[in-house]
C-alpha positions as CSV (number, residue, x, y, z in Angstrom):
1,M,0.0,0.0,0.0
2,N,1.5,3.3,-1.1
3,D,1.2,6.9,0.2
4,L,-1.6,8.9,-1.3
5,V,-1.4,12.5,-2.6
6,R,-1.5,15.1,0.2
7,P,-3.6,18.2,-0.5
8,S,-2.4,21.6,0.5
9,R,-3.0,23.0,4.0
10,L,-5.4,25.8,4.5
11,A,-4.6,29.4,4.9
12,P,-6.6,32.3,6.3
13,G,-9.4,33.2,3.9
14,A,-9.6,29.7,2.4
15,R,-13.1,28.7,1.2
16,V,-14.7,25.6,2.9
17,A,-17.8,24.1,1.4
18,V,-20.1,22.3,3.9
19,V,-22.1,19.4,2.4
20,A,-24.6,16.9,3.8
21,P,-24.0,13.5,2.2
22,S,-25.7,11.5,5.0
23,G,-28.2,12.3,7.6
24,P,-30.4,15.4,8.0
25,V,-28.8,18.5,9.6
26,A,-30.2,20.8,12.3
27,E,-30.0,24.4,11.1
28,E,-29.0,25.9,14.4
29,R,-26.1,23.5,14.7
30,L,-25.0,24.1,11.2
31,Q,-25.0,27.8,11.8
32,A,-22.9,27.3,15.0
33,G,-20.4,25.2,13.0
34,L,-20.2,27.9,10.3
35,D,-19.5,30.4,13.0
36,V,-16.6,28.3,14.3
37,L,-15.1,28.2,10.8
38,R,-15.5,32.0,10.5
39,G,-13.6,32.3,13.8
40,W,-10.7,30.4,12.2
41,D,-10.6,33.1,9.5
42,L,-12.0,30.7,6.9
43,D,-14.8,31.4,4.4
44,P,-17.5,28.8,4.9
45,V,-20.2,28.2,2.3
46,A,-23.2,25.9,2.9
47,A,-24.2,23.8,-0.1
48,P,-27.6,24.5,-1.6
49,H,-29.2,21.3,-0.3
50,V,-27.4,21.0,3.1
51,L,-30.7,21.5,5.1
52,D,-32.9,19.4,2.8
53,R,-34.9,16.5,4.0
54,H,-35.7,13.4,1.9
55,R,-39.4,13.3,0.9
56,T,-40.0,9.8,2.3
57,L,-36.9,8.6,4.1
58,G,-36.4,10.6,7.2
59,H,-32.8,9.4,7.8
60,L,-31.5,11.1,4.7
61,A,-30.6,14.8,4.2
62,G,-32.4,15.2,0.9
63,E,-32.6,13.3,-2.3
64,D,-29.6,11.2,-3.3
65,A,-29.1,13.1,-6.6
66,D,-29.2,16.5,-4.8
67,R,-26.7,15.4,-2.1
68,A,-24.4,14.0,-4.7
69,A,-24.7,17.2,-6.8
70,D,-23.8,19.3,-3.8
71,L,-20.6,17.2,-3.1
72,Q,-19.5,17.2,-6.8
73,R,-20.2,20.8,-7.4
74,A,-18.2,21.8,-4.3
75,W,-15.3,19.6,-5.2
76,C,-15.2,20.8,-8.8
77,D,-15.4,24.5,-7.8
78,P,-11.9,25.9,-8.2
79,A,-12.7,28.5,-5.5
80,V,-13.2,25.8,-2.9
81,D,-10.2,24.7,-0.9
82,A,-11.8,22.1,1.4
83,V,-15.0,20.1,1.6
84,L,-16.4,19.4,5.1
85,C,-19.3,17.1,5.9
86,A,-22.0,18.6,8.1
87,R,-22.8,15.4,9.9
88,G,-22.7,11.6,9.8
89,G,-25.7,9.3,10.2
90,Y,-26.4,7.3,7.1
91,G,-26.5,7.9,3.3
92,A,-23.0,8.4,1.9
93,Q,-23.0,4.9,0.5
94,R,-25.9,5.8,-1.7
95,L,-24.0,8.7,-3.3
96,V,-20.7,7.0,-4.3
97,D,-22.0,5.6,-7.6
98,L,-23.7,8.9,-8.5
99,L,-20.5,11.0,-8.5
100,D,-18.5,11.7,-11.7
101,W,-15.1,10.6,-10.4
102,D,-13.3,11.6,-13.6
103,A,-14.5,15.2,-13.2
104,M,-13.6,15.2,-9.6
105,R,-10.1,13.9,-10.4
106,A,-9.7,16.6,-13.0
107,A,-10.5,19.2,-10.4
108,G,-7.3,18.4,-8.5
109,P,-6.6,17.6,-4.9
110,K,-8.3,19.5,-2.0
111,V,-9.0,18.7,1.6
112,F,-11.9,16.4,2.5
113,I,-13.1,16.1,6.1
114,G,-15.7,13.8,7.7
115,F,-16.1,10.8,9.9
116,S,-18.5,8.0,10.8
117,D,-20.8,7.4,7.7
118,S,-18.4,9.3,5.5
119,T,-16.1,6.2,5.7
120,A,-17.6,5.2,2.4
121,L,-16.4,8.5,0.9
122,H,-13.0,8.2,2.4
123,E,-12.6,4.8,0.7
124,A,-13.8,6.2,-2.6
125,F,-11.5,9.2,-2.4
126,A,-8.6,6.9,-1.8
127,V,-9.5,4.4,-4.6
128,R,-10.7,6.9,-7.3
129,L,-8.7,10.0,-6.5
130,G,-5.6,8.6,-4.7
131,L,-6.0,11.3,-2.1
132,V,-5.2,11.7,1.5
133,T,-8.4,12.6,3.5
134,L,-9.0,13.6,7.1
135,Y,-11.2,11.6,9.4
136,G,-12.3,14.2,11.9
137,P,-15.2,16.3,13.4
138,V,-18.1,17.4,11.2
139,A,-19.5,21.0,11.0
140,A,-22.8,20.4,12.8
141,G,-21.3,18.0,15.3
142,V,-21.2,18.7,19.0
143,D,-17.4,18.2,19.2
144,F,-16.9,20.7,16.3
145,I,-19.1,23.3,17.9
146,K,-18.3,22.9,21.6
147,N,-15.2,20.8,22.3
148,S,-11.9,22.8,22.4
149,R,-9.7,19.7,22.2
150,A,-11.4,18.5,19.0
151,Q,-11.5,22.0,17.6
152,D,-7.8,22.7,18.3
153,H,-6.6,19.4,16.9
154,L,-8.6,19.8,13.6
155,R,-7.5,23.4,13.3
156,A,-3.9,22.5,13.8
157,T,-4.2,19.7,11.2
158,L,-5.6,22.1,8.7
159,F,-3.3,25.0,9.3
160,A,-0.1,23.6,10.9
161,P,-0.2,19.8,10.2
162,E,3.5,19.4,11.2
163,S,2.5,20.2,14.8
164,V,0.2,17.1,15.1
165,R,2.2,14.3,13.7
166,V,2.0,12.1,16.9
167,L,-1.2,10.8,18.2
168,A,-1.1,9.2,21.7
169,S,-3.3,6.5,23.2
170,T,-4.9,6.7,26.6
171,G,-5.3,2.9,26.7
172,A,-3.1,-0.1,26.5
173,A,-1.6,-2.5,23.9
174,L,-4.1,-5.1,23.0
175,A,-1.3,-6.8,21.2
176,P,2.3,-5.6,21.5
177,G,4.9,-4.5,19.0
178,R,5.7,-1.9,16.3
179,A,4.6,-1.7,12.7
180,R,4.8,0.5,9.7
181,G,2.2,1.1,7.0
182,V,-0.2,3.6,5.3
183,T,-3.2,4.6,7.4
184,L,-6.7,3.7,6.3
185,G,-9.9,2.8,8.0
186,G,-12.9,4.5,9.6
187,C,-16.2,3.1,10.9
188,L,-16.0,-0.7,11.2
189,T,-19.5,-1.5,10.1
190,L,-19.2,0.8,7.1
191,L,-16.0,-1.0,6.0
192,A,-17.6,-4.4,6.4
193,T,-20.7,-3.4,4.5
194,G,-18.6,-1.8,1.8
195,Y,-16.6,-4.9,1.0
196,G,-17.0,-6.0,-2.6
197,T,-18.7,-2.8,-3.7
198,P,-17.3,-0.4,-6.3
199,H,-14.8,2.3,-5.3
200,T,-13.6,0.5,-2.2
201,R,-10.3,-1.2,-1.4
202,S,-10.1,-5.0,-1.9
203,G,-8.1,-5.3,1.4
204,A,-6.0,-3.7,4.0
205,R,-2.7,-5.4,3.1
206,G,0.3,-3.3,4.1
207,G,-1.9,-0.8,6.0
208,L,-2.3,0.6,9.5
209,L,-6.0,0.1,10.1
210,L,-7.8,2.6,12.2
211,L,-11.1,1.3,13.5
212,E,-14.0,2.7,15.6
213,D,-17.8,2.6,15.7
214,V,-20.9,3.8,17.5
215,G,-24.1,2.2,18.7
216,E,-23.2,-1.4,17.9
217,P,-23.3,-4.0,20.6
218,P,-20.4,-6.4,20.9
219,Y,-22.0,-9.2,18.9
220,R,-22.5,-7.0,15.9
221,L,-18.9,-5.8,16.0
222,D,-17.9,-9.4,16.3
223,R,-20.0,-10.1,13.1
224,A,-18.4,-7.2,11.2
225,L,-14.8,-8.2,12.2
226,T,-15.6,-11.8,11.3
227,Q,-16.9,-10.7,7.9
228,L,-13.6,-8.9,7.3
229,L,-11.6,-11.9,8.5
230,R,-13.5,-14.4,6.4
231,T,-13.3,-12.4,3.2
232,G,-9.5,-12.0,3.6
233,W,-9.8,-8.2,3.8
234,L,-7.6,-8.2,6.9
235,D,-4.9,-10.4,5.3
236,G,-1.5,-8.7,5.5
237,V,-2.6,-5.8,7.6
238,A,0.5,-4.3,9.3
239,G,-1.2,-3.1,12.5
240,V,-4.4,-1.9,14.0
241,A,-5.3,1.2,16.1
242,L,-8.6,1.3,17.8
243,G,-10.6,4.5,18.5
244,S,-13.8,5.0,20.4
245,W,-16.7,2.6,20.8
246,Q,-19.4,5.0,22.0
247,A,-22.7,3.3,23.0
248,C,-21.3,-0.1,22.0
249,G,-21.9,-1.7,25.4
250,P,-19.6,-1.9,28.5
251,Y,-16.0,-1.9,27.3
252,E,-15.2,-4.9,29.5
253,E,-17.6,-6.9,27.3
254,L,-16.3,-5.5,24.0
255,R,-12.6,-5.8,24.8
256,P,-12.6,-9.6,24.7
257,V,-14.3,-9.5,21.3
258,L,-11.7,-7.2,19.9
259,A,-8.9,-9.3,21.4
260,D,-10.4,-12.5,20.1
261,R,-11.0,-11.3,16.5
262,L,-7.8,-9.1,16.2
263,G,-5.4,-11.0,18.4
264,G,-4.9,-13.8,15.9
265,L,-3.6,-11.4,13.2
266,G,-0.2,-11.4,14.9
267,V,0.2,-7.7,14.5
268,P,0.4,-4.8,17.0
269,V,-3.0,-3.5,18.2
270,V,-3.4,-0.4,20.3
271,E,-6.5,0.7,22.1
272,E,-8.1,4.1,22.7
273,L,-6.2,6.3,20.3
274,G,-8.8,9.1,20.8
275,F,-10.5,9.3,17.4
276,G,-14.1,8.5,16.4
277,H,-17.3,9.3,18.2
278,C,-15.6,10.1,21.6
279,E,-15.7,13.5,23.2
280,G,-12.8,15.6,22.1
281,A,-12.1,13.3,19.1
282,L,-8.7,13.7,17.3
283,T,-8.4,14.2,13.5
284,V,-6.6,11.3,11.8
285,P,-5.4,11.3,8.2
286,F,-5.9,8.4,5.9
287,G,-3.4,7.7,3.2
288,V,-0.1,8.6,4.9
289,S,2.8,6.4,6.0
290,A,3.2,6.1,9.8
291,E,4.6,4.0,12.6
292,L,2.4,2.3,15.2
293,D,4.0,1.6,18.5
294,A,1.5,-0.4,20.5
295,D,3.7,-0.6,23.6
296,A,4.2,3.2,23.7
297,G,0.6,3.8,22.6
298,T,1.6,6.1,19.7
299,L,0.9,6.6,16.0
300,T,3.6,8.7,14.4
301,L,3.1,10.1,10.9
302,D,6.1,10.1,8.7
303,A,5.0,13.5,7.2
304,P,2.3,16.0,7.9
305,A,-1.1,15.1,6.6
306,L,-1.2,18.2,4.4
307,I,1.6,19.9,2.4
């Protein structure tokens, strides 16, 4: 697995398009997120359909075609420097096949930020555009609006990425050792359900896999990990870093599942790296070479996420 192309860091005045590829967005939270961006001396622009609601499916922020058009229009606009998701939820998978990836590739690299359901888009951006992306807080998310740790880490990643090359765990080594590879990952259940679909990787060979999830009990996470094991998707993975497991049941019940399913890989596995759905979530880049030291509890990027 090779390094992907790193987009340029942001500078004051950079234009950030906010899109809603997944669930419906609350207007007051969106406005609060736009205010945060303005406070960073950025120029945020909300996409035309960002506050839409699907006519019949209440879990979607508008019609698939409109959400896809917002994302593609923002990406292909030469005045836009970064595209930021408004929230997670569900729906990004439904857009991937509607996007004109040739046109988006021709538009050149820029920053893409999102987490949770946007895992499907992170995979597609890697496969179709060969681009480093940022797995971090979303514009209408509570962390983005109210949590200084999450805000500061994302802001540093965007403006001074060399200052946040080391991510430190607050947990322990689930399996000891060191490993090197290129970062990838996201929400475990999205990776499992995306297997075998267009615009997704065929496996994690040579990668440092970053996994987290939300609202899934231990047996469902067992099911998702078993799916990835049985399909061979995890064959050759170099190491695994685990983030948060918010609302996934008591951790003392989940930890044995993670140890059982991942321990047999024979690679370093570190817990609680601080990304995902936890309070004060860190921003992690996908597509950059790094070293995982499970014993020290660190993930160290070889180079800044953005140039």
